[in-house]
C-alpha positions in Angstrom: -50.8 23.6 -61.7 -47.8 25.4 -60.4 -48.4 23.8 -56.9 -48.5 20.4 -58.6 -45.3 21.0 -60.4 -43.6 22.1 -57.2 -44.8 19.0 -55.4 -43.5 16.8 -58.2 -40.1 18.5 -58.0 -39.9 18.0 -54.3 -40.8 14.4 -54.7 -38.1 13.9 -57.3 -35.5 15.5 -55.0 -36.5 13.3 -52.1 -36.3 10.2 -54.2 -32.9 11.2 -55.4 -31.7 11.7 -51.8 -33.2 8.4 -50.7 -31.5 6.6 -53.7 -28.1 8.1 -52.8 -28.5 7.1 -49.1 -29.5 3.5 -50.0 -26.5 3.4 -52.4 -24.1 4.5 -49.7 -25.6 2.1 -47.2 -25.2 -0.8 -49.6 -21.6 0.3 -50.4 -20.6 0.5 -46.7 -22.4 -2.7 -45.6 -20.2 -5.8 -46.0 -22.9 -8.0 -47.5 -23.2 -6.6 -51.0 -23.5 -9.7 -53.2 -26.0 -12.4 -52.7 -25.1 -14.3 -55.9 -25.9 -17.9 -55.0 -23.7 -19.1 -57.8 -20.7 -17.3 -56.4 -21.2 -18.8 -52.9 -21.9 -22.3 -54.3 -18.6 -22.2 -56.2 -16.7 -21.1 -53.1 -16.1 -17.6 -54.5 -16.5 -14.8 -51.9 -17.5 -11.5 -53.3 -14.5 -9.2 -53.8 -16.1 -6.2 -52.0 -16.9 -8.4 -49.0 -13.3 -9.7 -48.9 -12.0 -6.1 -49.2 -14.2 -5.0 -46.3 -13.1 -7.9 -44.1 -9.4 -7.3 -44.9 -9.7 -3.6 -44.0 -11.5 -4.4 -40.7 -8.9 -7.1 -39.9 -6.1 -4.6 -40.6 -7.8 -2.0 -38.3 -8.2 -4.6 -35.6 -4.5 -5.6 -35.9 -3.4 -1.9 -35.7 -5.7 -1.3 -32.7 -4.4 -4.5 -31.0 -0.9 -3.5 -31.6 -1.5 -0.1 -30.0 -3.1 -1.7 -27.0 -0.2 -4.1 -26.7 2.3 -1.3 -26.8 0.3 0.6 -24.2 0.1 -2.4 -21.9 3.9 -2.9 -22.1 4.5 0.8 -21.3 2.1 0.6 -18.3 3.9 -2.5 -17.0 7.3 -0.9 -17.5 6.2 2.3 -15.7 4.7 0.3 -12.8 8.0 -1.6 -12.5 9.9 1.6 -12.3 7.5 2.9 -9.6 7.9 -0.3 -7.6 11.6 0.1 -7.7 11.4 3.7 -6.6 9.3 2.6 -3.6 12.0 0.0 -2.7 14.6 2.7 -2.9 12.6 4.9 -0.6 12.5 2.1 2.0 16.3 1.8 1.7 16.7 5.4 2.7 16.1 4.5 6.4 19.1 2.1 6.2 21.2 4.7 4.4 20.7 7.3 7.2 21.2 4.6 9.9 24.6 3.9 8.5 25.4 7.5 8.0 24.6 8.3 11.6 26.6 5.2 12.7 23.7 4.0 14.9 25.1 0.4 15.0 28.1 1.7 16.9 26.2 3.8 19.4 24.3 2.6 22.4 20.6 3.0 22.0 20.1 4.1 25.6 22.4 7.0 25.0 20.8 7.8 21.6 17.3 8.1 23.3 18.4 10.7 25.8 16.8 14.1 25.2 19.9 15.8 23.9 21.0 13.0 21.5 17.4 12.3 20.3 17.2 16.0 19.4 20.3 15.7 17.4 19.0 12.7 15.5 15.8 14.6 14.8 17.7 17.5 13.4 19.8 15.2 11.3 16.7 13.5 9.8 15.1 16.9 9.0 18.3 18.1 7.2 18.5 14.9 5.2 14.8 15.2 4.2 15.3 18.8 3.2 18.1 17.8 0.8 16.0 15.2 -0.9 12.7 15.9 -2.8 11.6 12.3 -3.2 13.4 10.4 -0.5 11.8 11.0 2.9 12.2 9.2 6.2 11.3 9.6 9.9 13.2 9.4 13.2 11.4 6.2 14.0 12.2 4.8 10.6 15.9 5.6 11.0 16.0 4.2 14.5 14.2 1.0 13.4 16.7 0.5 10.6 19.6 1.0 13.1 18.4 -1.2 16.0 15.5 -3.3 14.9 11.8 -3.3 16.1 12.4 -5.4 19.1 15.4 -3.6 20.6 13.9 -0.2 19.9 10.6 -1.1 21.5 12.2 -2.4 24.7 14.5 0.6 24.9 11.6 3.0 24.6 9.6 1.3 27.3 12.6 1.0 29.6 13.6 4.7 29.3 9.9 5.8 29.7 9.6 3.8 32.9 12.9 5.3 34.1 11.7 8.8 33.2 8.5 8.3 35.2 10.5 7.2 38.3 12.8 10.2 38.0 10.0 12.6 37.4 11.5 13.6 34.0 8.3 14.7 32.2 10.0 15.9 29.1 11.8 12.6 28.5 8.6 10.6 29.3 6.6 12.5 26.7 9.4 12.0 24.1 9.3 8.3 24.7 5.6 8.1 24.5 5.7 10.0 21.3 8.3 7.6 19.9 6.2 4.6 20.9 3.2 6.1 19.2 5.2 6.6 16.1 6.4 3.0 16.2 2.9 1.7 16.7 1.6 3.8 13.7 4.5 2.6 11.6 3.4 -1.0 12.2 -0.2 -0.2 11.6 0.5 1.7 8.4 2.6 -1.3 7.3 -0.6 -3.5 7.5 0.7 -5.6 10.4 -1.7 -7.5 12.6 -1.1 -8.0 16.3 0.4 -11.4 15.5 2.8 -9.8 13.1 4.0 -7.4 15.7 4.4 -10.3 18.1 6.9 -11.7 15.6 8.6 -8.3 15.0 9.2 -8.0 18.7 10.6 -11.6 18.8 8.3 -12.0 21.8 8.4 -15.8 21.5 11.8 -15.7 23.1 10.6 -13.7 26.1 9.1 -15.2 29.2 8.8 -12.5 31.8 9.4 -9.2 30.1 6.6 -6.9 31.0 7.8 -4.4 28.3 6.6 -6.8 25.6 3.2 -7.0 27.3 2.9 -3.2 27.4 3.8 -2.7 23.8 1.5 -5.5 22.5 -1.3 -4.2 24.7 -0.9 -0.7 23.2 -0.9 -2.1 19.6 -4.0 -4.2 20.1 -5.8 -1.1 21.4 -4.7 0.8 18.4 -5.8 -1.7 15.8 -9.1 -2.3 17.6 -9.9 1.4 17.8 -13.2 2.4 16.2 -14.1 -1.3 15.8 -17.4 -2.4 17.3 -16.3 -6.0 17.3 -12.5 -6.2 18.0 -11.0 -9.0 15.9 -7.9 -9.3 17.9 -7.3 -9.4 21.7 -4.1 -9.3 23.7 -4.8 -12.7 25.2 -5.5 -14.4 21.9 -2.3 -12.8 20.5 -0.2 -14.1 23.3 -1.7 -17.6 23.1 -1.2 -17.8 19.4 2.3 -16.4 19.6 3.7 -18.4 22.5 1.8 -21.6 21.8 2.4 -22.4 25.4 0.2 -21.8 28.5 3.3 -21.7 30.7 4.9 -18.9 28.7 1.7 -16.9 28.7 1.4 -17.4 32.4 5.0 -16.3 33.0 4.4 -13.1 31.1 1.2 -12.3 32.8 2.9 -12.8 36.2 5.6 -10.4 35.2 3.1 -7.9 34.0 1.2 -8.0 37.3 4.3 -6.7 39.1 4.6 -3.5 37.1 2.4 -0.4 37.6 1.9 0.2 33.9 0.7 -3.3 33.1 -0.8 -4.5 36.4 -4.4 -3.6 35.7 -4.4 -5.2 32.3 -2.7 -8.4 33.5 -5.2 -8.9 36.3 -8.2 -8.7 33.9 
């Protein structure tokens, strides 16, 4: 009998819990009144309306927060973009500070003067936490891609003839920096052709040399090279005569002869 009473008590407790759970479920659920008369008369149950109003308010609050967050992200991105632009301007600032426009590039690229420029760039970078530049970036800002590329090639050729191994290595290092600067900037071989203003050149083997080096760089580690030197020249010059003139000039120089004869 005591076992029976205990079982009844447990059953009563369980039923009470179930009743409370059902009651809570009904309260929380938006559909609480199925009065056909109310719906037929166009009257929406108050509890349902209250539930919808609360949800709408929550969505409005959430939407407002998301909107504010979106605006903040856009504002921060705008500030970041502006900082990047300012970093690019730093090359120009140093070029002006060093008065490169008033100094002959051939003299700047001698070992002694190039060392001075390198030291000046290091000092400038040390004073700025966020603004950083490079020697090649500063020289490019001061003289332009085309003038700098020609000067590097000319001085390298001269260093080879004079047996100046130190200057030769310095020029090769500068050229490599210039090539990497173009590559890091996302430039194709055709883009570099334009940067070098090669369309105005007919018989300058230096342009042939620089373009050849860049095509090799961008095609490195590619099983199927997308760009070739010849295609770049044809697309850039848009003239067989100009391509032929450059190839003939390249055949006369030791550094470009082999490639021009291919």
